[in-house]
C-alpha positions as CSV (number, residue, x, y, z in Angstrom):
1,X,-28.4,-24.4,4.3
2,X,-26.1,-24.4,1.2
3,X,-27.6,-21.1,0.0
4,X,-26.9,-19.5,3.4
5,X,-23.3,-20.8,3.4
6,X,-22.8,-19.4,-0.2
7,X,-24.1,-16.0,1.0
8,X,-21.7,-16.0,3.9
9,X,-18.8,-17.0,1.7
10,X,-19.6,-14.2,-0.7
11,X,-19.9,-11.7,2.1
12,X,-16.6,-12.9,3.5
13,X,-14.9,-12.5,0.2
14,X,-16.3,-9.0,-0.3
15,X,-15.3,-7.9,3.2
16,X,-11.8,-9.4,2.7
17,X,-11.4,-7.4,-0.5
18,X,-12.6,-4.2,1.1
19,X,-10.2,-4.7,4.0
20,X,-7.3,-5.4,1.7
21,X,-8.1,-2.2,-0.3
22,X,-8.2,-0.2,3.0
23,X,-4.8,-1.5,4.0
24,X,-3.3,-0.7,0.6
25,X,-4.8,2.8,0.7
26,X,-3.6,3.5,4.2
27,X,-0.1,2.4,3.2
28,X,-0.1,4.5,0.1
29,X,-1.4,7.6,2.0
30,X,1.2,7.1,4.7
31,X,4.0,6.8,2.1
32,X,2.9,9.9,0.3
33,X,2.6,11.8,3.6
34,X,6.1,10.8,4.7
35,X,7.6,11.8,1.3
36,X,5.7,15.1,1.4
37,X,7.0,15.9,4.9
38,X,10.6,15.0,4.0
39,X,10.3,17.2,0.9
40,X,9.1,20.1,3.0
41,X,12.0,19.8,5.4
42,X,14.6,19.0,2.7
43,X,13.3,20.7,-0.5
44,X,16.8,20.3,-2.2
45,X,16.6,16.5,-2.2
46,X,15.3,14.8,-5.3
47,X,12.7,12.2,-4.2
48,X,11.9,10.9,-7.7
49,X,13.9,7.6,-7.3
50,X,11.7,6.7,-4.3
51,X,8.4,4.9,-4.8
52,X,6.0,2.5,-3.1
53,X,6.9,-0.1,-5.8
54,X,10.5,-0.2,-4.7
55,X,12.4,-1.9,-1.9
56,X,16.0,-2.1,-0.6
57,X,17.9,-5.3,-1.3
58,X,21.5,-5.6,-0.3
59,X,21.8,-1.8,0.0
60,X,20.3,-1.1,-3.4
61,X,16.9,0.4,-4.3
62,X,15.2,-2.0,-6.7
63,X,11.7,-2.6,-8.0
64,X,9.6,-5.1,-6.0
65,X,9.1,-8.4,-7.7
């Protein structure tokens, strides 16, 4: 019984990690797609300050903690 439980826990952890990776990859692809579309419509805009690792706090673009 304990061996079966350990197997289920291990499978759960593996599945959880895979799902987390899927979410991160989907977010990253969406961000890259959005910036590419914006750059296509507005090629004169410098998008280099924007990154997935930044957020807006009090109207300022800052690195995420």
